[in-house]
C-alpha positions in Angstrom: 37.7 -10.6 -12.9 39.3 -7.1 -12.3 37.0 -6.5 -9.3 37.9 -9.9 -7.8 41.6 -9.1 -8.3 41.2 -5.7 -6.7 39.3 -7.2 -3.8 42.2 -9.6 -3.1 45.1 -7.2 -3.5 43.5 -3.9 -2.5 41.0 -4.9 0.1 42.1 -2.3 2.6 41.9 0.5 0.1 38.4 -0.5 -1.1 37.2 -0.6 2.5 38.7 2.8 3.2 37.2 4.3 0.0 33.8 2.9 1.0 34.2 4.6 4.4 35.1 7.9 2.6 32.0 7.7 0.4 29.8 7.0 3.5 31.3 9.9 5.4 31.0 12.2 2.4 27.4 11.3 1.8 26.6 11.7 5.6 28.1 15.2 5.7 26.3 16.1 2.6 22.9 15.0 4.0 23.5 16.7 7.4 24.6 20.0 5.8 23.9 20.0 2.1 23.9 23.8 1.6 27.3 24.3 3.3 29.2 21.0 2.8 28.3 20.6 -0.9 28.8 24.3 -1.7 31.3 25.1 -4.4 33.3 27.3 -2.0 33.6 24.5 0.6 34.6 21.8 -1.8 37.2 24.1 -3.3 38.5 25.0 0.2 38.9 21.3 0.9 41.0 21.0 -2.3 43.1 23.9 -1.1 43.7 22.4 2.4 44.2 18.7 1.4 47.5 19.1 -0.4 49.2 20.7 2.7 48.1 17.9 4.9 48.5 15.2 2.2 52.1 16.0 1.5 52.9 15.9 5.3 51.2 12.4 5.4 53.4 11.2 2.4 56.5 12.5 4.3 55.4 10.6 7.4 54.5 7.4 5.5 58.0 7.2 3.9 59.6 7.2 7.3 57.1 4.8 8.9 57.7 2.2 6.1 61.2 1.8 7.4 60.0 1.2 10.9 60.9 4.8 11.9 59.0 8.0 12.3 59.7 11.7 11.4 58.4 14.0 14.1 60.2 17.1 12.6 58.1 17.4 9.4 56.2 20.5 10.6 59.1 22.4 12.2 61.4 21.5 9.4 59.1 22.8 6.7 58.3 26.0 8.7 61.9 26.8 9.5 62.6 26.5 5.8 59.7 28.8 5.0 60.8 31.3 7.7 64.3 31.6 6.3 62.9 32.0 2.8 60.4 34.5 4.1 63.2 36.8 5.2 64.6 36.7 1.7 61.2 37.1 0.0 60.4 40.2 2.1 63.7 41.8 1.3 64.2 44.8 -0.9 65.6 42.6 -3.6 62.4 40.5 -3.8 60.3 43.7 -3.8 62.3 45.0 -6.8 62.4 41.6 -8.5 59.3 39.7 -7.4 59.6 36.9 -9.9 63.2 36.2 -9.1 62.4 36.6 -5.4 59.7 34.0 -5.7 61.8 31.4 -7.6 64.8 31.9 -5.3 62.4 31.8 -2.2 61.0 28.4 -3.3 64.5 27.2 -3.9 65.5 28.3 -0.3 62.5 26.4 1.2 63.3 23.2 -0.7 67.0 23.6 -0.1 66.7 24.0 3.7 64.1 21.3 3.8 66.6 19.0 2.1 69.3 20.0 4.6 67.0 19.0 7.5 66.3 15.7 5.8 70.0 15.1 5.3 70.6 15.8 9.0 67.9 13.4 10.0 68.9 10.8 7.5 72.6 10.8 8.4 71.9 10.6 12.1 69.4 7.8 11.7 70.9 5.9 8.8 74.7 6.2 9.3 75.1 7.0 13.0 72.4 4.5 13.9 70.3 6.7 16.3 66.6 5.9 17.0 64.4 7.7 14.5 61.7 8.8 16.9 64.2 10.3 19.4 66.4 12.0 16.7 63.5 13.6 15.0 62.0 14.6 18.3 65.3 16.3 19.0 65.6 18.0 15.6 62.0 19.0 15.9 62.8 21.0 19.0 66.0 22.4 17.4 64.2 23.6 14.2 61.4 25.0 16.3 63.9 26.9 18.6 65.8 28.3 15.6 62.5 29.4 14.0 61.3 31.1 17.2 64.7 32.8 17.7 64.6 34.2 14.1 61.0 35.4 14.4 60.9 36.2 18.1 57.6 34.2 18.2 56.0 36.2 15.4 55.6 35.7 11.7 57.4 36.7 8.6 55.3 38.4 5.9 55.5 40.7 2.9 56.0 38.0 0.3 55.7 38.8 -3.4 52.3 38.5 -5.0 53.7 35.9 -7.4 54.5 33.6 -4.4 51.2 34.1 -2.6 49.3 33.3 -5.9 50.6 29.7 -5.6 48.2 29.2 -2.6 45.2 30.7 -4.4 45.7 30.0 -8.1 43.2 27.9 -9.9 42.7 26.3 -13.3 39.1 26.9 -13.9 37.6 25.7 -10.6 40.4 23.3 -9.6 43.2 24.7 -7.3 46.7 24.4 -8.7 47.8 23.1 -5.3 45.8 19.9 -5.7 47.5 19.2 -9.0 50.9 19.6 -7.3 49.8 17.2 -4.7 48.5 14.6 -7.2 51.8 14.8 -9.1 53.7 14.1 -5.9 51.3 11.2 -5.1 52.3 9.7 -8.4 56.0 10.2 -7.8 55.7 8.6 -4.4 53.7 5.7 -5.8 56.3 4.9 -8.5 59.2 5.5 -6.1 58.0 3.4 -3.3 55.8 0.7 -5.0 57.3 0.4 -8.5 61.0 0.7 -8.1 64.0 -1.2 -6.8 64.5 1.4 -4.1 60.9 1.1 -2.9 61.3 -2.7 -2.8 64.4 -2.2 -0.6 62.4 0.2 1.7 59.7 -2.4 2.3 62.3 -5.1 2.9 64.1 -2.9 5.4 60.9 -2.2 7.2 60.0 -5.9 7.4 63.4 -7.1 8.6 66.4 -4.8 8.7 69.0 -7.5 9.6 67.9 -9.9 6.8 67.9 -7.0 4.4 71.4 -6.0 5.3 72.7 -9.6 4.9 70.9 -9.8 1.5 73.4 -7.2 0.2 71.2 -4.0 0.5 72.9 -0.9 1.8 70.4 -0.3 4.5 72.1 2.9 5.8 71.9 4.5 2.4 68.2 3.5 2.0 67.3 5.0 5.4 69.2 8.2 4.5 67.4 8.5 1.2 64.0 7.9 2.7 64.4 10.8 5.1 65.7 13.0 2.3 62.6 12.1 0.3 60.5 12.8 3.3 62.0 16.3 3.4 61.1 16.9 -0.2 57.5 16.2 0.6 57.3 18.4 3.7 59.3 21.1 1.9 56.6 21.2 -0.8 54.0 21.4 1.9 55.9 24.3 3.5 55.7 26.1 0.1 52.0 25.6 0.0 51.3 26.5 3.6 53.4 29.8 3.5 51.8 30.7 0.2 48.3 30.0 1.6 48.9 32.2 4.7 51.1 34.7 2.8 53.4 34.5 5.8 55.6 32.0 7.7 55.5 31.1 11.4 56.8 28.2 13.5 53.4 26.9 14.5 51.7 27.0 11.1 50.4 23.5 10.3 51.2 22.2 13.8 48.0 20.1 13.9 49.2 18.2 10.8 51.8 16.2 12.7 49.4 13.9 14.6 46.9 14.0 11.7 49.6 12.8 9.4 50.5 9.9 11.8 46.7 9.1 12.1 46.3 9.1 8.3 49.3 6.9 7.7 48.1 4.3 10.3 44.5 4.5 9.2 45.6 4.0 5.6 47.1 0.6 6.5 50.7 1.4 6.9 52.2 -0.9 9.7 53.5 1.3 12.4 56.5 -1.1 12.7 57.3 -0.8 9.0 57.3 -3.0 5.9 53.7 -2.7 5.0 51.5 0.0 3.5 50.4 1.6 0.3 50.3 5.1 -1.1 46.7 4.7 -2.1 45.7 3.8 1.4 47.4 6.9 2.8 45.8 9.2 0.2 42.3 7.8 0.9 42.9 8.1 4.6 43.8 11.8 4.0 40.5 12.2 2.2 38.7 10.7 5.1 40.4 12.9 7.7 39.8 16.0 5.6 36.1 15.2 5.2 35.8 14.7 9.0 37.7 17.9 9.8 35.7 20.0 7.3 32.4 18.5 8.4 33.1 19.2 12.1 34.2 22.7 11.3 30.9 23.3 9.5 29.0 22.1 12.5 31.0 24.6 14.7 32.9 21.9 16.6 35.7 23.3 18.7 39.2 22.6 17.2 40.3 21.0 20.4 37.4 18.5 20.1 38.7 17.7 16.6 42.1 17.0 18.1 40.5 14.6 20.6 38.6 12.8 17.8 41.9 12.5 15.8 43.6 11.0 18.8 40.7 8.7 19.4 40.8 7.5 15.7 44.6 6.8 16.0 44.2 4.8 19.3 41.2 2.9 17.9 42.9 1.9 14.6 46.1 0.8 16.5 44.0 -1.3 18.9 42.0 -2.9 16.2 45.1 -3.7 14.1 46.7 -5.2 17.2 43.7 -7.3 18.2 43.1 -8.5 14.6 46.8 -9.4 14.3 46.6 -11.6 17.5 43.4 -13.3 16.2 45.0 -13.9 12.8 48.1 -15.5 14.4 45.9 -17.7 16.6 43.9 -18.9 13.6 47.1 -19.7 11.8 48.5 -21.7 14.8 45.2 -23.6 15.1 45.2 -24.4 11.4 48.8 -25.7 11.6 48.0 -27.9 14.6 44.9 -29.3 12.9 46.9 -30.0 9.8 49.7 -31.7 11.7 47.2 -33.8 13.8 45.5 -35.0 10.7 48.7 -36.5 9.5 
């Protein structure tokens, strides 16, 4: 009974999970000594939260029918500004206070970038893709100006330990990620706010006339998105023990791919957190496996782009076929009368 219900309501997630299992087994068979090694599996758990949080940030925006192209540069600009503080004499003399304040700076500036995006898109009414493309360039330019193209380093040991701390074998970062996954799930799929987000993505005009403050919803979505990529910025800078504009640059298109692969409609109004999380696992497995086989990272980018195009094409074709079947069924029903 439970399996039948899951098959009806979570069919997409079940298919994705099956694909993940097949890929994981395939990589394990092709390179059992390397892929299944404790070190490699632990590294996957260290890398996945950085990418996964970016995917959650992107998913929130896509559900409204928008997109956030500034997730990487927004998080890295925040980390750069915090990096200057954490490498200061104050932080060296007070490493614990420096770490706490540094994390606060990262989250604070990330929130500011989200407020800017949310206000321009929600209240001014600008197109999300164009605005976030513009803010992406602005954040990148400010970051490059501050660092002169280099990186900021010299962080307290307490901060860098966030990127390498473990509880037994399990990295602390994966626990942070799982906690954020739960927060995102309850916020988007089990709350009134989440219901309004899905309504907005399905039909903004109808949602507005139903009494929902669509401007406020859009604004809050981009603020929430900034919380997700702000946390990712903390993990990335702690992992590298430095901050630079182009850290995590590959995560942008990977995040879009994971969101679409996970079943989120690129036009908004449809998608699940579980689908995005499983898609992140699939993408991480593919990336890790290809790295083990010595595949050039540019080839990995080509494969990521190919997956995105293939998924969009398949969704478009299946959508057309589904509409045709519905039209045919209605015609058959009307003719039988």
